[in-house]
C-alpha positions in Angstrom: 10.3 -9.5 46.3 9.3 -12.8 44.7 5.7 -14.1 45.0 4.8 -17.6 43.9 1.5 -19.3 44.0 2.6 -22.7 45.3 -0.9 -24.0 44.7 -3.9 -22.3 43.1 -7.3 -23.6 41.9 -10.8 -22.2 41.3 -13.8 -23.9 42.8 -17.5 -23.4 42.9 -18.3 -21.6 46.1 -20.8 -19.4 47.8 -20.4 -16.1 49.7 -22.0 -12.7 49.7 -19.6 -9.8 50.1 -20.7 -6.1 49.9 -24.2 -7.3 48.9 -22.9 -9.1 45.8 -23.4 -12.9 45.7 -20.1 -14.8 44.8 -20.4 -18.2 43.2 -16.8 -19.2 42.9 -13.5 -18.9 44.8 -9.8 -18.8 43.9 -7.9 -20.6 46.6 -4.1 -20.2 46.9 -1.1 -21.2 48.9 1.3 -18.2 48.4 5.0 -18.1 49.1 6.7 -14.7 49.3 10.5 -14.4 49.5 12.2 -11.1 50.2 15.7 -10.3 51.5 16.3 -13.7 53.0 12.9 -14.1 54.5 10.2 -16.6 53.4 6.5 -16.1 54.2 3.6 -18.6 53.5 0.0 -17.5 53.4 -3.2 -19.4 52.6 -5.8 -17.3 50.8 -9.3 -17.4 49.3 -10.8 -14.8 47.0 -14.5 -15.1 46.2 -15.8 -13.9 42.8 -19.2 -13.6 41.1 -18.7 -16.2 38.3 -21.8 -15.6 36.2 -20.8 -18.0 33.4 -17.8 -20.2 32.4 -16.1 -17.1 30.7 -16.4 -14.9 33.8 -13.3 -15.2 35.8 -13.1 -11.5 36.9 -11.8 -11.5 40.5 -12.5 -8.3 42.4 -10.2 -7.4 45.3 -13.0 -6.8 47.8 -13.5 -10.5 48.8 -10.0 -11.6 49.6 -9.3 -13.3 52.9 -5.9 -14.7 54.0 -4.0 -16.1 56.9 -0.2 -16.0 57.4 1.1 -19.5 58.1 4.8 -18.9 58.5 7.3 -16.1 58.3 11.0 -16.5 59.1 14.5 -16.2 57.7 15.1 -18.8 55.1 14.1 -20.2 51.7 11.2 -22.1 50.2 10.9 -25.6 51.5 9.1 -28.3 49.5 8.7 -30.3 52.7 7.1 -27.3 54.5 4.9 -26.7 51.4 3.6 -30.3 51.3 2.8 -30.0 55.0 0.7 -26.9 54.4 -1.0 -28.5 51.5 -2.1 -31.5 53.7 -4.0 -29.0 55.9 -4.8 -26.4 53.3 -8.5 -27.3 52.9 -9.1 -26.9 56.6 -7.4 -23.6 56.7 -9.3 -22.2 53.7 -12.6 -23.6 55.2 -11.9 -21.6 58.3 -11.2 -18.4 56.3 -14.3 -19.0 54.2 -16.5 -19.6 57.2 -15.3 -16.5 58.9 -16.3 -14.5 55.8 -19.8 -16.2 55.7 -18.9 -18.4 52.8 -18.1 -21.9 51.7 -15.9 -23.6 49.1 -17.2 -26.7 47.2 -14.0 -28.7 47.0 -15.7 -31.4 45.0 -16.6 -28.9 42.2 -13.3 -27.5 40.7 -13.6 -25.1 37.8 -10.1 -25.3 36.5 -7.2 -27.8 36.9 -4.8 -27.1 39.8 -1.8 -24.9 39.2 1.5 -25.4 41.0 4.4 -23.0 41.1 
């Protein structure tokens, strides 16, 4: 199995999970390929972020949505299409968790894989 973060970036955010306030989020577009199948997933993981050195991301505040799963390979065209609607998908995930991502307040430069 090969997992690639097509897109990843940390942003300021707000969400309380398990009674712990989270002040940042790791947002990802993930591609997973295995045995001739490709799967795309949008995800958000909220974390406490107490100071600029605190990037510890616990696993208890991870929310995701499968966007696509079928036989085939990675597709740059498909990935660009998902990136055009990525913020809306993550906003829905965050809202369902009772949180919010501040897209205008990035904490690190974007990463593309």
